[in-house]
BAVEX-147836 format. One line per 2 residues: number of its first residue (from 1); their letters; for each residue x, y negated, z negated of N, C-alpha, C. Coordinates in steps of 0.2 Angstrom, whole numbers. Atoms other than C-alpha are relative to their C-alpha. Layout:
NUM) A) X/Y/Z/X/Y/Z/X/Y/Z; ...
! end
This chain:
1) MK) -3/-6/-4/-296/-237/110/7/1/0; -7/-1/0/-278/-241/110/2/2/-7
3) KF) -2/-2/7/-277/-239/91/-1/8/-1; 1/-7/0/-285/-222/93/5/4/4
5) IV) -6/-3/-3/-272/-217/106/6/0/-3; -6/0/5/-258/-223/95/-1/5/-5
7) FL) 1/-5/6/-266/-213/81/2/7/2; -1/-7/-3/-266/-197/92/7/1/1
9) LL) -8/-1/-1/-248/-200/97/4/1/-6; -3/-1/7/-243/-202/79/-1/7/-3
11) IG) 1/-7/2/-252/-186/75/4/5/4; -4/-5/-4/-244/-177/89/7/0/-2
13) VA) -7/0/2/-227/-183/84/1/3/-7; 0/-3/7/-230/-178/66/-1/8/1
15) LS) 1/-7/-1/-236/-161/72/6/3/3; -6/-2/-3/-221/-159/83/6/1/-5
17) FL) -5/0/5/-210/-163/69/0/5/-5; 1/-5/5/-218/-151/57/2/7/4
19) YV) -1/-7/-4/-217/-137/71/8/1/1; -8/-1/-1/-198/-141/74/3/2/-7
21) RQ) -3/-1/7/-195/-141/55/-2/8/-2; 2/-7/1/-205/-124/54/5/5/3
23) EL) -4/-5/-4/-195/-116/68/7/0/-2; -7/0/1/-178/-122/63/2/1/-7
25) FK) -2/0/7/-178/-122/44/-4/5/-4; 4/-5/4/-191/-109/39/5/6/-1
27) ER) -4/-5/2/-181/-95/30/-4/7/2; 2/-7/-1/-183/-77/35/6/5/-2
29) YV) -5/-5/2/-174/-61/30/4/2/6; -4/-2/-6/-159/-58/41/5/5/-3
31) SL) -6/-5/1/-147/-43/41/3/2/7; -3/0/-6/-135/-44/55/7/0/0
33) HF) -7/0/-1/-118/-40/61/1/-3/7; 0/4/-7/-114/-52/75/7/-3/1
35) EV) -7/2/-2/-98/-55/85/-1/-6/5; -1/5/-5/-95/-72/93/6/1/4
37) KR) -5/-2/-5/-84/-68/108/4/-6/2; -4/5/-2/-69/-78/113/-2/-4/6
39) GE) 2/4/-6/-74/-92/125/-8/-1/0; 7/0/0/-93/-90/121/-3/-7/-1
41) TL) 2/7/2/-103/-106/122/-6/1/-5; 5/1/5/-116/-112/110/-7/3/3
43) KE) 6/-3/-3/-130/-108/122/-1/7/0; 0/-8/-1/-125/-90/125/-1/3/-7
45) VV) 0/-2/7/-123/-88/106/-8/0/-2; 7/1/2/-141/-95/103/-4/5/3
47) DR) 4/-5/-3/-148/-84/116/0/7/-3; -1/-6/3/-141/-69/108/-3/0/-7
49) LS) 3/0/7/-147/-74/91/-8/1/1; 7/0/-2/-164/-76/99/-2/8/1
51) KE) 1/-7/-1/-163/-58/105/0/4/-6; -1/-4/6/-158/-52/88/-6/-2/-5
53) GV) 5/1/4/-174/-60/81/1/-6/-5; -1/6/4/-166/-75/72/-4/-6/1
55) TD) 4/6/-2/-176/-88/81/-5/2/5; 4/0/-6/-191/-89/92/0/-6/5
57) EP) -1/6/-4/-186/-106/99/7/-1/1; -7/1/-2/-168/-104/106/1/-7/3
59) TL) -1/6/-2/-170/-120/115/0/-6/-5; 0/5/5/-174/-130/100/6/1/-4
61) LY) -6/-1/4/-160/-122/90/6/-2/4; -5/2/-3/-148/-125/104/1/-8/0
63) YF) 0/7/0/-152/-144/106/2/-3/-7; -2/3/7/-151/-146/87/7/1/-1
65) GR) -7/-1/1/-134/-138/87/4/-5/3; -4/6/-4/-128/-150/100/-1/-6/-3
67) YK) 1/7/3/-135/-165/91/4/0/-6; -3/-1/6/-127/-159/75/8/1/1
69) GI) -7/-2/-2/-110/-155/84/2/6/-3; -2/-7/3/-110/-137/78/4/3/5
71) EV) -4/-3/-5/-96/-128/86/1/7/-3; 0/-7/3/-97/-109/84/7/2/2
73) KS) -7/-2/0/-80/-100/82/0/8/1; -1/-7/-1/-75/-83/88/1/4/-6
75) GC) -2/-4/6/-75/-69/75/-6/5/-1; 5/-4/2/-86/-56/67/-3/-2/-6
77) YD) 3/2/5/-99/-60/55/-6/5/-3; 6/-4/3/-110/-50/43/-4/-5/-4
79) IK) 5/5/2/-125/-61/39/-6/4/-3; 5/-3/3/-137/-55/26/-4/-4/-5
81) GK) 4/4/5/-151/-63/16/-6/-4/3; 5/4/-2/-165/-76/17/3/-6/3
83) LS) -3/6/-3/-159/-89/29/-4/-3/6; 4/3/-6/-166/-101/42/5/1/6
85) PV) -4/0/-6/-160/-101/60/6/-5/0; -5/5/0/-150/-117/57/6/3/-5
87) EV) -5/-2/4/-141/-109/42/4/6/3; -4/-6/-3/-137/-93/52/5/-3/5
89) LK) -4/4/-5/-130/-105/66/6/-3/-3; -6/3/4/-119/-114/53/5/6/-2
91) EL) -4/-5/2/-113/-97/47/6/2/5; -4/-2/-5/-105/-94/64/6/-5/2
93) TE) -5/5/-1/-93/-109/62/6/1/-3; -5/-1/5/-81/-101/50/6/4/4
95) GR) -5/-4/-4/-71/-90/63/3/6/-4; -2/-6/4/-70/-74/52/3/5/5
97) PC) -4/-5/-4/-58/-61/59/-5/6/1; 3/-6/-1/-65/-45/67/4/5/-3
99) LK) -4/-5/3/-59/-31/56/-1/7/3; 0/-7/-1/-55/-13/60/3/4/-5
101) SF) -2/-4/5/-52/1/48/5/6/2; -4/-6/-1/-39/15/47/1/3/-7
103) TI) -2/-4/7/-35/28/33/6/4/1; -6/-5/1/-18/35/29/-2/5/-5
105) VP) 2/-6/4/-22/52/22/6/2/-5; -6/-2/4/-11/57/7/3/6/3
107) GS) -4/-6/-3/3/69/13/1/-1/8; -1/0/-7/2/63/31/8/-3/1
109) NI) -7/2/-2/20/61/39/0/-6/5; -1/6/-4/27/47/50/-3/2/7
111) FE) 3/-2/-7/22/57/66/-8/0/0; 7/1/0/4/58/60/-2/-7/0
113) VD) 1/7/0/4/40/56/1/-3/7; -1/3/-7/11/36/73/-6/2/5
115) KL) 6/-2/-4/-3/46/81/-7/-4/-2; 6/4/3/-17/38/70/0/-7/3
117) LS) 0/7/-1/-11/20/73/0/-1/8; 0/1/-7/-9/23/92/-7/1/2
119) QK) 7/-2/-2/-27/31/93/-4/-6/-2; 4/5/2/-34/16/84/2/-7/4
121) GF) -2/6/-4/-25/4/96/4/-5/-3; -4/5/3/-14/-5/84/7/1/3
123) CK) -7/-1/-2/2/3/91/0/4/6; -1/-4/-6/9/11/107/2/7/-3
125) EG) -2/-7/2/12/30/106/8/0/-1; -7/0/1/29/32/98/3/-6/-3
127) EV) -2/6/2/30/14/92/2/0/-8; -1/-1/7/29/19/73/7/3/-1
129) LK) -6/-3/0/43/31/76/6/-4/1; -6/5/-2/54/18/84/1/-5/-5
131) LS) -1/5/6/51/5/70/3/4/-6; -2/-4/6/55/19/57/8/0/1
133) KD) -7/0/0/73/18/64/3/-7/1; -2/7/0/74/-1/65/2/-3/-6
135) KS) -3/2/7/85/-7/51/-2/-7/-2; 2/7/2/81/-25/52/-8/0/-2
137) FL) 7/0/2/62/-21/51/-1/3/-7; 0/-4/7/65/-9/36/2/-5/-5
139) KG) -2/4/5/75/-22/28/-5/-6/-2; 6/5/1/61/-35/30/-5/2/-5
141) LK) 5/-3/4/49/-23/22/3/2/-7; -4/-2/6/62/-19/8/-1/7/-2
143) VP) 0/-8/1/61/0/10/6/3/4; -5/-3/-4/74/12/15/-2/4/6
145) SL) 3/-4/-6/62/21/27/-7/-1/0; 8/0/0/44/21/33/-3/6/-3
147) EG) 3/-6/3/42/39/28/0/0/-7; 1/0/8/36/40/10/-2/-7/-2
149) FI) 2/7/2/32/21/9/-6/-3/3; 6/3/-3/17/19/19/-6/3/-5
151) YP) 4/-2/6/4/20/5/-7/3/3; 7/-3/-3/-11/32/8/-6/-4/-3
153) DT) 6/4/2/-27/21/7/-4/-1/7; 4/2/-5/-41/15/18/1/-8/1
155) YF) -2/7/-1/-36/-2/26/-5/-3/5; 4/4/-4/-47/-16/34/4/-6/3
157) VN) -5/5/-2/-36/-27/45/-3/-3/7; 2/3/-6/-39/-39/59/2/4/6
159) RE) -1/-5/-6/-42/-29/75/5/-2/5; -6/3/-4/-29/-40/84/7/1/-3
161) SS) -7/-1/3/-15/-35/72/4/4/4; -5/-4/-3/1/-29/79/2/6/-4
163) CR) -2/-6/3/9/-13/75/4/-2/-6; -4/3/6/22/-22/64/-4/-2/-6
165) EV) 4/3/5/8/-31/55/-4/5/-4; 4/-5/3/-2/-16/51/5/4/-5
167) LK) -4/-4/5/13/-6/44/2/-5/-6; -2/5/5/18/-22/34/-5/0/-5
169) VA) 5/0/5/1/-21/26/0/6/-4; 0/-6/4/2/-3/21/6/1/-4
171) VS) -6/-1/4/20/-4/15/-1/-5/-6; 1/5/5/15/-20/5/-4/3/-6
173) RF) 4/-3/5/2/-10/-3/4/5/-5; -5/-4/3/15/3/-8/4/-4/-6
175) HS) -4/4/5/25/-11/-17/-5/-2/-5; 4/3/5/10/-18/-26/-2/6/-5
177) VV) 2/-5/5/5/-1/-33/6/4/-3; -6/-4/2/22/8/-35/5/-4/-4
179) DP) -5/4/3/34/-5/-39/-1/-2/-8; 0/1/7/27/-9/-56/1/6/-4
181) LF) -2/-6/4/28/9/-61/7/1/-1; -7/-1/0/46/9/-57/4/-5/-4
183) KN) -4/6/3/51/-8/-64/3/1/-7; -2/-1/7/52/-3/-82/0/7/-2
185) YT) 0/-7/0/54/15/-79/6/3/-4; -5/-3/4/64/25/-92/-1/8/2
187) PP) 1/-6/-2/67/42/-84/0/5/-6; 0/-6/5/63/58/-95/7/3/1
189) DR) -6/-3/0/79/68/-99/0/5/6; 0/-4/-5/73/81/-87/1/-3/7
191) VK) -1/3/-7/73/69/-72/7/-3/0; -7/2/0/90/61/-78/5/5/2
193) KA) -5/-5/-1/99/77/-79/0/4/7; 1/-3/-7/92/83/-62/3/-4/5
195) LK) -2/4/-5/95/68/-52/6/-4/-1; -6/5/2/110/59/-61/-2/-7/1
197) DV) 2/7/-2/107/42/-52/-7/0/2; 8/0/-2/88/40/-52/-1/-7/3
199) DL) 2/6/-4/82/28/-39/-7/2/3; 7/0/-3/65/25/-30/0/5/5
201) IK) 1/-5/-6/69/35/-14/0/7/-3; 0/-7/2/73/51/-24/-6/1/-3
203) IV) 7/-1/3/57/49/-34/-5/1/5; 5/-1/-6/47/47/-18/1/6/4
205) TV) -1/-6/-4/56/61/-10/-2/6/-4; 3/-6/4/52/73/-25/-8/0/1
207) AS) 7/1/-1/34/66/-24/-3/3/6; 2/-2/-6/33/70/-6/0/7/1
209) IV) 0/-7/1/38/88/-9/-6/3/-4; 6/-2/4/25/89/-23/-6/0/4
211) EK) 6/1/-3/12/82/-12/-2/6/5; 1/-5/-5/14/95/2/0/7/-3
213) ET) 0/-7/3/16/110/-10/-7/1/-3; 6/-1/3/-1/107/-19/-5/-5/1
215) SL) 5/5/0/-18/99/-17/-3/-1/-7; 3/0/6/-22/101/-35/4/-5/-5
217) KE) -3/5/4/-19/86/-46/4/2/-6; -3/-3/7/-16/96/-62/6/4/1
219) ER) -7/-4/-1/-2/106/-54/6/-4/2; -6/4/-2/8/92/-48/6/-1/-5
221) PL) -5/1/5/17/88/-64/4/7/-1; -3/-6/1/21/107/-65/5/1/6
223) IA) -4/-1/-6/28/108/-47/6/-5/0; -5/5/1/38/92/-50/6/3/-5
225) AV) -5/-3/5/46/101/-66/4/5/3; -3/-6/-3/50/116/-56/6/-3/5
227) IY) -5/3/-5/60/105/-43/6/-3/-5; -5/3/4/69/96/-57/4/5/-4
229) NR) -3/-6/4/73/112/-67/5/3/5; -4/-4/-5/80/120/-51/7/-5/1
231) LK) -6/5/-2/91/104/-47/5/0/-6; -4/1/6/97/103/-65/5/7/-1
233) RG) -4/-7/0/103/122/-64/5/1/6; -4/-1/-6/111/119/-47/-3/5/5
235) MK) 3/-4/-4/99/130/-39/-3/-4/6; 3/3/-6/92/126/-21/-7/-1/-2
237) VQ) 7/2/1/75/118/-21/-5/6/3; 3/-6/-4/69/131/-8/-8/-1/0
239) CD) 7/1/-1/52/123/-4/-2/0/8; 1/-1/-7/44/128/13/-2/-7/3
241) PT) 1/7/-4/37/110/17/6/-3/3; -6/3/-3/55/104/19/2/3/6
243) VI) -2/-3/-6/58/117/32/-5/-2/5; 5/2/-5/42/113/41/2/-7/3
245) YA) -1/7/-2/47/95/41/7/0/4; -6/-1/-4/65/100/47/-1/2/7
247) LK) 2/-2/-7/57/109/62/-3/-5/4; 3/5/-3/46/95/65/4/-5/3
249) LK) -5/5/-2/61/83/67/3/3/6; -3/-3/-6/67/95/80/-5/2/6
251) GV) 6/-1/-5/50/95/89/-3/7/0; 4/-6/1/44/112/83/-5/0/-5
253) EK) 6/0/5/27/113/75/-1/7/-3; 1/-6/3/25/126/62/-5/-1/-6
255) ER) 4/0/6/11/129/48/3/5/-5; -2/-6/4/17/146/42/7/2/3
257) LL) -7/-1/-2/36/150/42/1/7/1; -3/-7/-1/45/166/48/7/-1/-4
259) YK) -6/-1/3/60/172/39/6/-4/4; -5/3/-4/71/166/53/0/-8/0
261) DL) 1/7/1/64/148/51/4/-3/-5; -3/2/6/73/147/34/7/-2/2
263) TV) -7/1/-1/90/146/43/1/-6/5; -1/6/-4/86/130/53/5/-5/-3
265) NS) -5/4/2/101/119/52/-2/-8/0; 2/7/1/95/102/45/1/-1/-8
267) PY) 0/2/7/98/93/29/-6/0/-4; 6/0/3/80/93/26/-2/8/-2
269) NT) 1/-7/2/81/112/24/2/2/-7; -2/-1/7/81/115/5/1/8/-1
271) YL) -2/-7/1/84/134/8/7/0/2; -7/0/-3/100/130/17/5/-5/-4
273) YS) -4/6/3/106/114/8/-2/-1/-7; 1/2/8/108/110/-11/-3/-7/0
275) GL) 2/7/1/100/95/-18/-7/-2/3; 6/2/-3/86/85/-12/1/-2/8
277) PP) 0/2/-7/82/81/7/3/-7/0; -2/7/-1/89/64/13/-5/-5/-1
279) GP) 6/5/1/72/56/11/-6/4/0; 6/-3/1/54/59/9/-2/4/7
281) IC) 2/-4/-5/45/72/20/-8/-2/2; 6/2/-1/28/63/19/-2/-6/-4
283) NP) 2/5/4/18/49/12/-4/2/-6; 4/-4/6/13/55/-6/-5/-5/-3
285) SL) 5/4/4/-2/50/-16/3/-3/-6; -2/3/6/-1/40/-32/1/6/-5
287) SS) 0/-5/5/-4/56/-42/7/4/0; -6/-4/-1/11/65/-34/6/-5/-2
289) IE) -5/5/2/22/49/-37/1/0/-8; 0/0/8/17/49/-56/2/7/-2
291) AA) -3/-7/2/21/68/-57/7/0/1; -7/1/-1/38/64/-50/3/-4/-5
293) LY) -3/4/6/41/51/-63/-1/3/-6; 1/-3/6/34/61/-77/-2/7/1
295) PA) 2/-8/-1/35/80/-74/-2/3/-6; 2/-3/6/28/92/-86/6/3/-4
297) DV) -5/-2/5/38/98/-101/0/8/0; 0/-7/0/40/116/-95/6/3/3
299) NY) -6/-3/-3/54/128/-90/-1/4/6; 1/-4/-6/47/135/-75/5/-1/6
301) LY) -5/0/-6/59/139/-60/-3/2/6; 3/-3/-6/47/147/-48/-8/-1/0
303) FV) 8/-1/-1/29/147/-41/-1/3/7; 3/-3/-6/19/156/-28/-7/-1/0
305) AN) 7/1/-1/2/154/-21/-4/6/-4; 3/-5/3/-11/164/-31/-7/2/4
307) GR) 5/-3/-3/-24/166/-18/-7/-4/-1; 6/4/3/-37/154/-27/1/-7/1
309) GG) -1/7/-1/-31/138/-20/6/-4/-5; -6/2/5/-17/136/-34/6/4/0
311) HT) -6/-3/0/-1/143/-39/1/4/-7; -2/-3/6/6/155/-52/7/-2/-1
313) FS) -7/2/2/22/149/-61/3/5/-4; -4/-5/4/36/159/-68/7/-3/-2
315) RS) -7/3/3/52/156/-79/5/5/3; -5/-5/-2/61/172/-73/-1/2/8
317) YN) 0/-3/-7/65/179/-55/-4/6/0; 4/-7/0/58/196/-60/-7/-1/0
319) QH) 7/1/0/42/189/-65/-3/-3/6; 2/4/-7/41/178/-49/-1/6/5
321) LK) 0/-5/-5/44/194/-39/-7/4/-1; 6/-3/1/29/202/-47/-6/-4/2
323) EV) 6/5/-3/18/187/-43/0/0/7; 0/0/-8/24/187/-25/-3/7/2
325) RK) 3/-7/-2/19/206/-24/-8/-1/0; 7/0/1/2/202/-31/-3/-5/6
327) YR) 2/4/-5/0/188/-18/0/3/6; 0/-4/-6/5/199/-4/-5/5/1
329) KW) 6/-5/0/-7/212/-9/-7/-3/1; 7/4/-1/-21/199/-10/0/-2/8
331) LN) 0/2/-7/-16/193/8/-2/6/4; 1/-6/-4/-17/211/14/-7/3/-1
333) GS) 7/-2/2/-34/213/6/-1/6/-3; 1/-6/4/-30/227/-5/1/-1/-7
! end
């Protein structure tokens, strides 16, 4: 009788072992975004894993975790694949950072970047504008300004990142993409004759004007050529986006300009002052930077909207006036 009882006990132990093994190590398909919060205990994590369908036996998983000394770490985890409950639990020991995304749109200016990053919770309102005037911060980033050097892209960063850290990521992206283009750059004659001393901030300034003048990639080298051709001849650049930016610096929001706006006293007003503005007016796309580096080989001096999303380019002022009249006629619907 005793032998039989011992036999039954051994059978029970074996079955229990098989059950535990089945529950803890059997693989099942898991697709889960899971956050371990700061200060959360192993038991709390296991209970939540149970609610997510990872395990049917949270108590077994908890005691197994304690026995093995598993320490879960705060962070965000994307877990996908055929995994056992134990394997899922071990995944949560790596302390992966929780990421948050933000997108710098090509052509956005420093004011728009400030608004975006404050809405995303990385910066306080106005903090980007303040840092844009912090010379030591700019020196550390190796840029003359934030405007123009915050590279347009989508970023995924630790959601606990500070304003400075986020800006550093975006400016570092600029350096990694644009610096190699400029490193061994030999300016075309059109660029050399227009700018005299060619440097990166002048190129980015031209690119920023190009970016705001057209959304068509194929037009950008043409508009860059117009800017350089006018500078070479000693003509004022006379681009509306520079005036819009000049007004923005004075706290005035404008999308369409009136004639009186062209007289605003600002070094960014290319109707009033000769040469380029003192710096970029937005953060340009790579295609606009490439257009500023390598403008089209054309002799255009003027351009005007054509009513079809693009522009008509002219070599002479008389031809330009004809195209302006056509555009105004189109605007009036006649």
